C-alpha distance (Angstrom), angle and dihedral (degrees) to the residues before:
residue distance angle dihedral
X1 . . .
X2 3.79 . .
X3 3.78 117.8 .
X4 3.80 115.4 -103.5
X5 3.80 118.4 -103.6
X6 3.80 115.4 -84.1
X7 3.81 89.8 -113.3
X8 3.81 93.4 55.2
X9 3.83 115.6 110.2
X10 3.79 118.8 -107.0
X11 3.81 88.8 -123.3
X12 3.79 125.1 20.3
X13 3.80 123.8 -177.9
X14 3.79 121.7 -174.6
X15 3.80 128.7 -173.9
X16 3.80 92.6 -21.6
X17 3.79 114.3 -174.3
X18 3.79 123.7 -173.1
X19 3.79 114.5 179.2
X20 3.81 115.4 -176.1
X21 3.79 132.9 -156.3
X22 3.80 109.9 -121.5
X23 3.79 108.6 176.9
X24 3.79 106.1 -56.8
X25 3.81 93.3 -20.6
X26 3.80 134.1 85.2
X27 3.81 113.0 -138.2
X28 3.84 123.0 -162.9
X29 3.82 96.3 -134.5
X30 3.83 92.0 168.8
X31 3.77 114.3 23.9
X32 3.81 118.0 -171.7
X33 3.81 101.4 -35.2
X34 3.81 124.8 179.0
X35 3.80 115.0 -161.6
X36 3.79 138.2 158.5
X37 3.79 139.8 -178.2
X38 3.79 123.5 -163.2
X39 3.79 122.1 -146.0
X40 3.79 110.6 -80.7
X41 3.82 98.4 6.8
X42 3.78 129.8 117.9
X43 3.80 117.1 -132.6
X44 3.79 127.6 -173.6
X45 3.80 126.6 -143.9
X46 3.78 106.9 -163.0
X47 3.78 135.5 177.9
X48 3.77 143.7 116.6
X49 3.80 123.6 -79.1
X50 3.80 110.5 -64.7
X51 3.81 94.4 23.4
X52 3.81 91.9 118.7
X53 3.80 99.1 -111.9
X54 3.83 97.6 125.3
X55 3.81 91.1 42.3
X56 3.81 88.5 53.6
X57 3.82 91.6 53.3
X58 3.80 93.9 45.9
X59 3.80 91.3 48.0
X60 3.81 91.9 51.0
X61 3.81 92.6 48.6
X62 3.82 90.6 40.8
X63 3.80 91.6 -126.5
X64 3.79 96.0 131.0
X65 3.83 119.7 106.4
X66 3.80 108.3 -109.1
X67 3.80 90.6 -139.6
X68 3.81 89.0 73.3
X69 3.81 96.0 48.8
X70 3.79 120.1 94.4
X71 3.82 93.8 169.6
X72 3.79 134.0 9.8
X73 3.79 114.0 174.7
X74 3.77 143.2 144.1
X75 3.79 130.6 65.5
X76 3.83 126.3 -50.5
X77 3.80 113.9 177.9
X78 3.81 125.7 174.9
X79 3.81 113.0 -172.9
X80 3.80 85.6 -16.6
X81 3.80 92.6 -54.7
X82 3.81 119.0 127.0
X83 3.81 107.1 -120.4
X84 3.79 95.2 -172.1
X85 3.79 89.2 60.4
X86 3.82 95.0 56.2
X87 3.79 123.6 98.9
X88 3.81 121.8 -138.7
X89 3.80 94.0 -92.7
X90 3.81 92.3 53.3
X91 3.81 90.5 46.6
X92 3.81 91.8 53.1
X93 3.79 89.9 49.8
X94 3.81 90.8 50.1
X95 3.80 92.1 50.4
X96 3.81 90.5 50.7
X97 3.81 95.3 45.5
X98 3.82 103.0 64.5
X99 3.79 92.7 -74.5
X100 3.78 119.1 122.9
X101 3.77 135.7 -44.6
X102 3.79 138.0 -173.9
X103 3.81 139.2 -136.4
X104 3.79 112.8 -153.0
X105 3.79 126.6 -147.0
X106 3.83 94.8 -126.0
X107 3.83 110.2 58.0
X108 3.81 94.7 177.8
X109 3.79 90.1 54.3
X110 3.81 92.3 53.8
X111 3.81 102.9 36.6
X112 3.80 119.3 83.8
X113 3.82 106.6 -117.9
X114 3.82 92.1 -155.7
X115 3.83 97.1 55.0
X116 3.76 130.0 72.0
X117 3.80 116.0 -112.2
X118 3.80 93.9 -113.6
X119 3.79 92.2 54.6
X120 3.79 91.8 52.2
X121 3.80 92.7 50.6
X122 3.80 91.1 46.2
X123 3.80 90.5 55.1
X124 3.80 89.8 54.9
X125 3.81 94.5 51.8
X126 3.78 118.9 110.2
X127 3.84 109.0 -97.7
X128 3.83 94.2 -108.0
X129 3.83 90.4 54.1
X130 3.79 95.6 53.3
X131 3.75 125.8 102.3
X132 3.77 135.8 172.9
X133 3.78 121.8 -75.1
X134 3.79 120.5 15.1
X135 2.91 135.6 -87.0
X136 3.80 93.9 54.1
X137 3.80 121.4 178.1
X138 3.85 91.9 -98.7
X139 3.81 89.0 57.5
X140 3.79 92.8 52.3
X141 3.80 90.8 45.8
X142 3.80 91.5 52.6
X143 3.80 92.1 49.9
X144 3.79 89.9 49.4
X145 3.81 90.3 48.1
X146 3.81 92.0 56.1
X147 3.79 91.6 52.8
X148 3.81 110.5 -88.9
X149 3.80 113.8 145.5
X150 3.84 92.1 -158.8
X151 3.80 103.6 32.7
X152 3.80 97.3 164.8
X153 3.81 90.3 55.7
X154 3.82 91.8 48.4
X155 3.81 90.5 50.1
X156 3.81 89.6 60.8
X157 3.80 94.7 52.1
X158 3.79 131.6 92.0
X159 3.83 120.2 -123.2
X160 3.83 94.0 -107.4
X161 3.80 89.2 59.5
X162 3.81 91.5 62.7
X163 3.79 132.4 76.8
X164 3.81 121.5 -114.6
X165 3.80 92.6 -99.6
X166 3.81 91.6 48.4
X167 3.80 91.4 50.0
X168 3.80 90.2 51.8
X169 3.80 89.8 52.2
X170 3.81 88.4 51.7
X171 3.81 88.5 52.9
X172 3.79 88.9 52.1
X173 3.81 90.2 50.8
X174 3.81 90.8 51.0
X175 3.80 90.7 49.1
X176 3.81 90.5 50.3
X177 3.81 94.3 47.7
X178 3.81 92.5 90.8
X179 3.84 91.1 47.2
X180 3.81 92.6 -123.1
X181 3.78 124.4 -155.6
X182 3.81 89.6 -147.6
X183 3.80 125.7 34.4
X184 3.81 122.4 -167.0
X185 3.80 114.6 -156.0
X186 3.81 112.2 -166.4
X187 3.83 109.7 -159.9
X188 3.83 89.7 -37.4
X189 3.82 95.7 -176.0
X190 3.81 101.5 42.0
X191 3.85 113.5 137.9
X192 3.82 93.3 9.9
X193 3.79 121.4 120.1
X194 3.81 118.6 -109.5
X195 3.80 96.8 -98.4
X196 3.81 93.9 48.7
X197 3.81 90.4 45.0
X198 3.78 90.7 58.9
X199 3.81 91.7 46.8
X200 3.80 92.0 52.2
X201 3.83 92.2 45.6
X202 3.78 92.1 50.6
X203 3.80 90.0 48.3
X204 3.80 91.1 52.6
X205 3.79 92.6 47.6
X206 3.81 92.3 48.0
X207 3.81 91.9 50.3
X208 3.80 91.2 46.5
X209 3.81 90.5 54.0
X210 3.80 98.2 39.8
X211 3.80 95.3 46.9
X212 3.80 96.7 38.4
X213 3.79 85.2 -128.2
X214 3.80 123.2 158.8
X215 3.80 116.4 -126.3
X216 3.78 135.4 -163.5
X217 3.80 111.1 -162.9
X218 3.82 117.8 -160.7
X219 3.79 112.7 -159.4
X220 3.80 147.0 139.8
X221 3.82 89.4 -144.8
X222 3.80 117.5 88.5
X223 3.79 87.7 -166.3
X224 3.81 88.0 68.6
X225 3.81 89.6 50.0
X226 3.81 89.9 51.5
X227 3.82 90.5 52.0
X228 3.79 97.3 48.9
X229 3.78 119.7 11.2
X230 3.80 137.0 90.5
X231 3.81 94.1 -169.4
X232 3.79 134.6 13.0
X233 3.79 137.9 -152.4
X234 3.80 115.6 -155.1
X235 3.81 114.4 -150.4
X236 3.78 128.8 -161.3
X237 3.82 126.3 171.6
X238 3.79 93.2 -12.0
X239 3.80 96.3 -49.6
X240 3.80 135.2 98.2
X241 3.80 103.7 -117.6
X242 3.80 96.8 176.3
X243 3.81 137.0 14.8
X244 3.79 120.4 -174.6
X245 3.77 147.4 136.0
X246 3.80 107.4 -77.0
X247 3.78 95.4 -114.9
X248 3.82 90.8 48.7
X249 3.79 91.3 51.8
X250 3.79 91.4 53.2
X251 3.79 95.1 44.3
X252 3.82 102.2 33.9
X253 3.82 113.7 16.6
X254 3.81 109.3 -179.3
X255 3.81 102.1 -162.5
X256 3.84 124.2 62.1
X257 3.81 91.7 -129.8
X258 3.81 92.0 53.5
X259 3.81 90.4 45.4
X260 3.79 90.1 53.5
X261 3.81 91.8 51.5
X262 3.79 89.9 50.5
X263 3.80 90.9 48.9
X264 3.80 91.4 51.2
X265 3.78 93.4 48.2
X266 3.79 115.3 105.9
X267 3.81 92.9 -153.7
X268 3.78 113.7 51.1
X269 3.80 105.1 178.7
X270 3.81 137.5 42.2
X271 3.77 111.1 -86.1
X272 3.84 117.8 -110.3
X273 3.82 88.7 -115.2
X274 3.81 89.6 72.8
X275 3.78 89.1 72.8
X276 3.79 93.2 57.4
X277 3.82 127.8 95.6
């Protein structure tokens, strides 16, 4: 297949529909969404609970159990490649080969309680970065990159021995192990206290800038969008009701729903740290 034009977005979603089985009903969780992410940019997907934002991310990354899906249609293209046409083996290969990765909002629910942290990161490394026994140097380097002062010590610990903020940093390290071109972060600061939230957000923004990695941040908090994102998509009832540059959304929201989210936000402008390296 020919490579996509240089101007093509890294990820392009057109008319995506995800209808889910809920009991004896079929619910349009995502209903005709258009969405794109350019290489190296950070995009926010914002909305209240039930708006469809997490379902959108899981559908794009193909991390949603098929048993729940009544309909999945539209166009999903990553670097010009049709994601809906890939089988599970091809998807795993894409995730391991600098494709896309995801940070989940519940670290304890996605970390193996019976394995040391270093082992779990080592298993997520791209095949050519793996070695023998964990922790390997790449594991320690990843833990250092996400902000641990004593990465070798952290690599030897089990998840229950770490705080919530530390576990979230481990999740970030696992997501970065395949050196993805696009990182999805699904409510990355949920259940963390305010100080730790800011630390995690600044870590994500630093990694995004240093690695030249695109990010899609899924959140209900417009303050998170202000900290991280260049552009934002506002979702309501499974649809994108507004798409704008972040600063335009804060200064001139067009839709009443978006205006209400801005009004409720406790942080109304991008933090000065966004301008840093």
